N, C-alpha and C positions, 0 to 999 in steps of 0.2 A: 566894783570888780575887786576880787581878792585872790590871793595865791594860796592861802592856808586858812585853817579855821580861825575865827576871831577869838582873841583872848578877852577876859573880862575888861581889861583896860581899853582894848579896841572898841568894845561895845559901848563902854561909858564915853569914850572919846567921840565916836560918830553920832551917838544919840543926843549929845549935849552941844553939838556944833552950832545949832540954830536956836539955842535958848529954849524958850517955851513954845516955839512954833511947832505945829504938828508935822511930823516927818514920817514917811513910809519908805521902805527899802525893797529893792529888787537886787538880790545878791547873785552875782555871776562868779563862779569859781571854775578855773580851768585846772585840770590835773597837772601837778607840778612837772611831771615828766615831759609834758608837751610845751612848756613855756620857754625854755631856753636850753641850749645844749649844756652838757655836763661841764665842758671846759670853761664856759663863761661863768657858771655857778661857782666852780672851784676858784677861779680868779677873784670873784667877789668875796668868797670866804677868806682867801689869803689877804686881800686888801683890808678886810675887817679884823685880821688877826685871829681868825677862827680856823687854825690849821687842822684840827681834828675833823672838823666838818668838811674841809676841802678833800681830805683823804677818803671820806665816805660818800662823796657825791655820786659815785658810780653805783652805789647801793640803793639809791632812790628808785621807787617804782616808776616805770615808763609806760606810755601807751595805755593799753587796756588794763594792765596791772594797777595803774594809778587811779582808775575810775572808782572802784569800791571805796578806797580811803577818802577820795574827794567827796563822794556822796555822803559819807558819814560826817566829814568835816563841814559840809554845807548844811546838813540837818542840824548839827550842833550850833552853827552860826545863826541860822534863821531862828531857832528856838531861843537863843540868848537875846537876840534883838526883840523878839516878842515878849520875853520875860521882862525886858527893860521897858515895856510899854509901847513899843513901836510896831505898827503893822509891817510884816516882812514876808517875802516869798523869795524863792531862789531856784537856780538851776545850775547844773554842771555843764560847762561849755567845752566840748571836745574839739570842734572844728571852727576855724575862723572866729575867734573870740571878739575881735573888733567889729566884725559885721553883725554879730549877735548883739553886741553892746549898742550899736547904732540903732538896730531894730527895736530893742527894748526901750531906748530913749524915745523913739517915735511912737511906739505902741502905748506907752504909759504917760507920755507927755511930761517926761522928767525935766526938772529945772536945773539939775546939775548931776555930774558924775563924780563919785569918789573912787579913786584908785588907791587901795590900801595895800602896800607892798613893802617888802624888805628892800634895803638899798641894793641897787644893781649898778655898780659904778661903771662898768664897761658899756652897758646898754645906755645908761643915762648920758655918758659922755658923748655918744654918737646919736643921742635923741631917738633911740630905738626901744626905749622902755614903754610900758603900756600907757602911761599917762601922756607922754609926749606924742605917741602915735594917735591916741584917742582924741587929743585936742584938734587934730586935723580932720576928724571923721564924724564926730557926734553932733556938732552944732549947738552945744550947751557948754557952760563952764566946766572944766575938769579940775578937780582938786586932788592933788597928790599928797598922801599922808603915809608916813612910815609906820608899819605895823609894830606892835609891841611883842616882845619875846617873853616866853614863860620860863 
């Protein structure tokens, strides 16, 4: 599960986690506008010292406006994983992302879930972040990794 397109460092990181073991990926991306409200994202930006980003949080696309950029980001991420030699597929998840994640784990027989995310201090403190919530839902180990920035 990702929040934004994978960077080259992210791709290298997740494709080498298991050494020489063959790994395939099902990438779920939820449009950013649906993940958390603007205030929580702005608080995270301030906590990270990214004041300029906090001011511009309200400019992020929301709802249906976020779907097209999410589809482009997902296509980029899946292509990057394939170029690194890993079978990959993906989908944009607009509604109930944890329900969809659980269904994908069951459909594909996944061994683990990787949640690749930026730090979300407020949500993490209250265990409301994707990884914490997924641990109680999916029935397989959930690995939380912090995404790289470009």
